[in-house]
N, C-alpha and C positions, 0 to 999 in steps of 0.2 A: 560272132564275137570269139573268134579263134584264139585259144590260149587263155582267155579270161574266164573267171567264174561267172556263171549266169544261171538263171532259172527261166523257164519258158512258161508264160501264162497265156491262156486262151480265153478271150472275152468275146461275148456276143454284143450286138448293138444294144444301146441303152446305157443306163447308169451302172457302172461296175465299181466295186471297191478293191483297193489294193494296198500293199504295204511296200514302201521303198526299202530295198535291201542293199542299195549302193552306199557310197560314202556320203557323209554329212556335208552340207553346203553345196548340194548339187542343184543346178537350175532345173526348173520344170521342163525345160527344153530337152532334158535327157530322155523324155518319153517319146523321142523321135521315131522309135520303132512303130508307133501308131500314127505317124504323120499322115495327114490327109484323111484320117478316119476318126478323128475326135474333135469335139467342139469346145470342151472346157475341162479343167481339172480344179477341184475344190479340196481344201484341207482346213480343218478346224484347228486353230491355234489359240493360245491363251487370250489374245486380244480379239478373237472372233473368227471370221471366215476370211481366208485368202483364196483368191481365184487366179487362174492362168488361162488365157485364151490364146491359142497359137497364132502367131503373126499379129497380135494386137496388144503390144506393150503399153499403149496409152490407156487401156482399160484393165490391165492385169496388175494385181498387187501381191502375187505370191513371191516371196523373197527367195526361198530355197527349200529343198527337201532334205531332211536329216535322216540318218539311218533309222529305220523302223517307224518312220512317220506313216500314218495311214492317209489315204486320199480317196476321193471319188473321181472317176473319169467318165465323161459322157461320150460314148462312142457312137458314131454315125454308121458304122459298118463293123462286122466281126473282124477281129485281129488276133494274130499270134505274135507275141512280143517276147523277145529275150531281154530280161532285165538283169543288170549287174548285181553281183553279190560282193560286198566288201570283204576283204580278207584280213 
């Protein structure tokens, strides 16, 4: 992410928690730095649980990530991820 503000996170396989630091109204697809290494993303919202499954829009109901939202991500392999920081 040359020139952009980012933070690097290192996650092992299994459920990991995170906090979105990018801009509000970002699609869960923004977690593409973990592409091929995660199976699901969950976040608790006022109405309950929203889930995102990569490549499975028909069973995903996560609308968007807002700045400072927390989420759980199920990783199938370790990953080092550069996540954006909103300025």
